[in-house]
C-alpha positions in Angstrom: 42.3 -219.9 -9.2 44.5 -220.9 -12.1 43.4 -219.4 -15.4 44.6 -218.9 -18.9 45.4 -215.3 -20.0 47.0 -213.5 -23.0 49.5 -211.4 -21.1 51.5 -208.4 -22.7 54.7 -207.7 -21.0 56.1 -204.5 -22.7 55.3 -201.9 -25.3 54.3 -203.4 -28.6 55.1 -206.9 -27.6 52.7 -209.7 -28.9 50.5 -211.5 -26.4 51.8 -214.4 -24.8 49.4 -217.2 -23.4 50.3 -217.9 -19.9 48.8 -219.5 -16.6 48.1 -216.6 -14.1 46.4 -216.7 -10.7 43.0 -215.0 -10.4 41.8 -213.9 -6.9 38.5 -214.5 -5.5 35.8 -212.0 -6.2 35.4 -209.5 -3.2 32.0 -208.5 -1.8 31.0 -206.0 -4.6 32.6 -208.2 -7.4 31.6 -211.0 -9.8 33.6 -213.8 -11.2 32.7 -214.4 -15.0 33.6 -217.3 -17.1 34.7 -215.6 -20.5 33.1 -217.0 -23.5 34.3 -214.3 -26.0 35.8 -210.9 -26.2 35.9 -208.3 -28.9 39.2 -206.8 -30.1 39.1 -203.0 -29.9 41.4 -200.3 -31.1 41.8 -199.3 -27.5 43.4 -202.6 -26.7 46.2 -202.0 -29.4 46.6 -198.5 -28.1 47.2 -199.8 -24.6 49.7 -202.5 -25.9 51.6 -200.0 -28.2 51.6 -196.9 -26.0 51.3 -198.4 -22.5 48.1 -197.0 -21.2 48.2 -199.4 -18.4 51.4 -200.7 -16.2 53.0 -203.8 -17.6 52.6 -206.6 -17.4 48.9 -206.5 -18.2 46.1 -208.7 -19.3 44.1 -206.6 -21.7 40.7 -207.1 -23.2 37.7 -204.9 -22.3 34.7 -206.2 -24.4 34.0 -209.4 -22.6 31.0 -211.6 -22.7 30.4 -214.7 -20.4 28.4 -216.5 -17.8 28.5 -215.5 -14.2 30.1 -218.2 -11.9 30.2 -216.5 -8.6 29.1 -213.3 -6.9 30.4 -211.5 -3.9 28.1 -211.2 -0.7 27.0 -207.6 -1.4 26.1 -208.0 -5.1 22.4 -207.7 -5.7 21.8 -207.2 -9.5 23.6 -210.3 -10.8 23.6 -213.9 -9.9 25.2 -217.2 -10.9 24.2 -218.4 -14.4 23.4 -215.1 -15.8 24.5 -214.2 -19.3 26.5 -210.9 -19.3 28.5 -208.3 -21.1 31.1 -206.5 -19.4 31.8 -202.8 -20.0 33.9 -200.0 -18.6 34.5 -199.3 -15.0 33.0 -196.3 -13.1 33.0 -195.4 -9.4 29.2 -194.8 -9.1 29.4 -192.0 -6.5 31.0 -189.1 -8.3 28.9 -186.2 -9.5 29.0 -187.3 -13.1 28.1 -190.9 -12.2 25.2 -189.7 -10.0 23.8 -187.4 -12.7 23.7 -190.2 -15.4 27.2 -189.8 -17.1 29.4 -192.6 -15.9 31.4 -192.5 -19.2 33.1 -189.3 -17.7 33.3 -190.6 -14.3 35.8 -188.5 -12.3 37.8 -191.7 -11.5 37.5 -193.2 -15.0 41.2 -193.1 -15.9 42.3 -194.7 -12.6 39.7 -197.4 -12.7 40.1 -198.3 -16.3 43.9 -197.7 -16.9 45.4 -197.7 -13.5 45.8 -201.6 -13.4 44.1 -202.0 -10.0 40.7 -202.7 -8.8 38.5 -200.0 -7.1 40.0 -201.0 -3.6 43.6 -200.4 -4.8 44.6 -204.1 -5.0 45.3 -206.5 -7.8 43.2 -209.6 -8.7 45.7 -211.2 -11.2 49.2 -212.4 -10.3 52.0 -214.2 -12.3 54.8 -215.8 -10.3 53.7 -213.8 -7.2 54.0 -210.5 -9.2 51.0 -208.3 -9.7 49.5 -208.1 -13.2 47.4 -205.1 -14.4 43.7 -205.4 -14.8 42.4 -203.5 -17.9 39.0 -201.7 -17.8 38.4 -203.4 -14.5 37.7 -206.7 -16.4 40.9 -208.1 -18.5 38.6 -210.2 -20.7 41.6 -211.8 -22.7 41.4 -214.7 -20.3 39.3 -217.7 -19.5 37.8 -216.0 -16.3 37.6 -212.5 -15.1 36.8 -210.8 -11.7 35.1 -207.5 -12.1 33.0 -205.1 -10.1 29.3 -205.4 -10.3 29.0 -202.1 -12.1 31.0 -203.4 -15.1 28.5 -206.2 -15.5 25.4 -206.0 -17.8 22.9 -208.8 -17.7 21.6 -209.7 -21.1 19.0 -211.8 -22.9 20.3 -215.5 -22.7 18.6 -216.3 -26.0 21.2 -214.3 -28.0 24.6 -215.9 -28.8 27.1 -214.6 -26.2 29.9 -215.0 -28.7 28.7 -212.0 -30.5 27.8 -209.6 -27.8 31.1 -208.6 -26.2 31.6 -205.6 -28.5 28.6 -204.0 -27.3 30.7 -203.2 -24.2 32.8 -200.6 -25.9 33.2 -200.0 -29.6 29.6 -200.6 -30.8 28.3 -198.9 -27.8 30.5 -195.8 -28.5 29.2 -195.3 -32.1 25.6 -196.1 -31.5 25.4 -194.2 -28.3 27.0 -191.1 -29.7 24.0 -190.8 -32.0 21.2 -192.1 -29.8 22.3 -190.8 -26.3 24.4 -187.7 -27.0 22.9 -186.3 -30.2 19.3 -187.7 -30.1 19.0 -186.3 -33.7 15.6 -185.0 -34.8 13.7 -187.0 -37.4 14.6 -185.9 -40.8 18.0 -184.3 -39.8 21.3 -185.0 -41.5 24.5 -186.7 -40.2 27.9 -187.5 -41.6 30.0 -190.4 -40.2 33.7 -190.2 -40.9 35.3 -193.6 -40.7 33.5 -197.0 -41.5 35.0 -199.2 -39.0 33.2 -200.7 -36.1 32.4 -197.4 -34.4 31.4 -195.6 -37.5 29.2 -198.3 -38.9 27.4 -198.5 -35.5 26.8 -194.9 -35.8 25.4 -195.3 -39.2 22.8 -198.1 -37.9 21.9 -195.8 -35.0 21.2 -193.0 -37.3 18.8 -195.1 -39.4 17.1 -196.1 -36.2 16.7 -192.6 -35.3 15.1 -191.6 -38.6 17.9 -189.3 -40.1 17.1 -188.2 -43.7 20.6 -188.0 -44.9 23.2 -190.5 -43.4 26.5 -189.9 -45.2 29.4 -192.4 -44.6 32.9 -191.2 -45.5 35.9 -193.5 -45.8 38.7 -194.3 -48.3 37.7 -198.0 -48.6 35.1 -198.8 -51.1 34.3 -202.2 -49.5 33.5 -200.5 -46.2 31.5 -197.9 -47.9 29.4 -200.7 -49.6 28.8 -202.2 -46.2 27.8 -198.8 -44.8 25.2 -198.6 -47.5 23.9 -201.9 -46.7 23.5 -200.8 -43.1 21.7 -197.7 -43.7 23.8 -195.0 -45.1 21.9 -193.0 -47.8 25.1 -191.7 -49.4 28.7 -192.7 -49.3 31.9 -190.7 -50.3 35.4 -191.9 -50.8 37.6 -189.2 -49.5 40.3 -190.1 -51.9 38.0 -189.3 -55.0 36.0 -186.3 -54.0 35.8 -183.0 -52.2 33.9 -184.3 -49.1 32.9 -180.9 -47.8 31.7 -179.8 -51.3 29.7 -182.9 -51.8 28.2 -183.0 -48.3 27.0 -179.3 -48.7 25.4 -180.3 -52.0 23.7 -183.3 -50.8 22.4 -181.6 -47.6 21.8 -178.2 -49.1 24.2 -176.4 -46.7 25.8 -179.0 -44.4 24.9 -181.6 -41.8 23.2 -181.0 -38.5 25.5 -183.6 -36.9 28.9 -185.3 -37.5 30.5 -188.3 -35.8 34.4 -188.4 -36.3 35.9 -191.8 -35.7 39.2 -191.7 -37.5 41.3 -189.2 -35.5 43.0 -188.0 -38.6 43.4 -184.2 -38.2 42.4 -183.3 -41.9 39.4 -185.5 -41.6 38.4 -183.9 -38.4 38.5 -180.5 -40.1 36.4 -181.8 -42.9 33.8 -183.0 -40.2 33.6 -179.5 -38.9 33.7 -177.7 -42.2 30.8 -179.8 -43.5 28.5 -178.8 -40.8 25.8 -176.3 -41.2 25.5 -173.3 -38.9 24.6 -174.6 -35.4 25.8 -178.1 -36.3 27.4 -180.4 -33.9 30.5 -182.6 -34.3 31.3 -185.4 -31.9 35.1 -186.5 -31.7 35.1 -190.1 -30.5 38.5 -191.4 -32.0 42.0 -191.0 -30.4 42.9 -187.6 -32.0 46.3 -185.8 -31.8 46.9 -181.9 -31.6 45.1 -180.0 -34.2 45.1 -176.2 -35.0 41.8 -174.5 -35.5 40.9 -171.1 -36.7 38.3 -171.0 -33.9 36.4 -167.9 -35.3 36.0 -169.2 -38.8 35.7 -172.9 -38.2 33.5 -172.9 -35.0 32.4 -169.7 -33.5 31.2 -167.7 -36.3 28.6 -170.2 -37.2 27.7 -171.2 -33.8 29.1 -174.8 -34.2 29.8 -177.2 -31.4 32.8 -179.6 -31.2 32.6 -182.1 -28.3 34.4 -185.2 -27.2 32.2 -188.2 -26.5 33.5 -191.3 -24.5 31.6 -194.7 -24.7 28.7 -193.1 -26.4 27.6 -191.3 -23.2 25.9 -194.6 -22.2 24.6 -196.1 -19.0 25.7 -199.7 -20.0 22.9 -201.4 -17.9 20.3 -199.3 -19.8 21.8 -199.0 -23.3 23.3 -202.4 -24.0 20.1 -204.4 -23.5 18.4 -201.7 -25.8 20.9 -202.6 -28.5 20.4 -206.2 -27.9 16.6 -205.6 -28.5 17.3 -203.6 -31.6 19.5 -206.4 -32.9 16.7 -209.2 -32.2 14.3 -207.0 -34.2 16.6 -206.8 -37.1 17.2 -203.1 -36.7 20.8 -203.3 -35.5 22.6 -206.1 -37.5 26.0 -205.4 -35.9 26.9 -209.1 -36.7 27.7 -208.1 -40.1 30.9 -206.3 -38.7 32.3 -209.2 -36.9 34.6 -212.2 -37.5 35.3 -214.8 -34.9 38.8 -216.1 -34.1 40.0 -218.8 -31.8 41.7 -217.5 -28.6 45.1 -218.6 -29.7 44.6 -216.5 -32.8 44.6 -213.3 -30.7 47.8 -211.8 -32.3 46.3 -212.5 -35.8 43.1 -210.9 -34.9 45.0 -207.7 -33.9 47.0 -207.9 -37.2 43.9 -208.2 -39.2 42.3 -205.5 -37.5 45.2 -203.1 -38.2 45.3 -204.0 -41.8 41.5 -203.4 -42.3 40.9 -207.1 -43.2 38.4 -207.5 -40.4 36.2 -204.7 -39.1 35.5 -206.2 -35.6 37.3 -209.2 -34.5 36.0 -211.3 -31.7 38.0 -214.0 -30.0 36.2 -217.1 -28.9 37.6 -218.2 -25.5 35.1 -220.5 -23.8 32.0 -222.6 -24.2 28.6 -221.3 -23.5 
């Protein structure tokens, strides 16, 4: 079928809106009419650094309505309201033990440009176009594997829900799925973008006593406080490690590092108390540690967490339920753009004008 898609043809190039050919869903796949898609930092990294082969249709926080399902699909049917999340194989050791975010085939399935059977669903002038995260949601329709698809409550506005598939799931899941912090424990969140603010809201749900948001933008810190932060620190104005140790009487039990900025990563680790844990969730370059003094001597843990260690079909409906009960107001992070404003949405995200852009693509 002919669809409209935002195609990126090379490193750093703006998206071009073009007509492409989308193949029919195969037996384990689903055709989704895309209503909206979140704009995530990973999309920008893919465009600017070439995570997937070009040309590509990016977008990996899609939400929409199921149009058609393959003959072997059992959990989804036409008419369902769905959120699209990351691709995973479903049969490797990590998938089978409840950790699909570290699927042994994750990179191939999400960044390799092809579907799980090694073929392409998107073509342009008879040439293959890469699929991203197994979905490519910057398009009017998407074909994706059943495992990418999460059925959600049809009463909730679909336009809003796409970011649950990646960025918001990452922040909230790192707290609720990986850390599972004890009631009354302390946590610091470094960076008050969509991922960090989602972690703030999750920490409030978990009952953390001290929830410390660290950023260099006062406006974002104000929003962090509105969403549940008990303390906010502007890293330009204070010694973050000293202040955190003062607030917590020795350091935080947990830290979520979303910025990927090496000095901030070190702050996150230095501000932990002995036996504290730091989750690195941002794209982070090479850093040099004094392993003995920074980590080992105080029994600290530094870990990488992908997609909040979530099982999307379990966790995303939980987040929707928290949202409906007023406990997870992630809508305060979002701004909706028309599809043809996609390039502007990326620019506003880069400049910090918008925390979580969403592009509206189709009607519900």
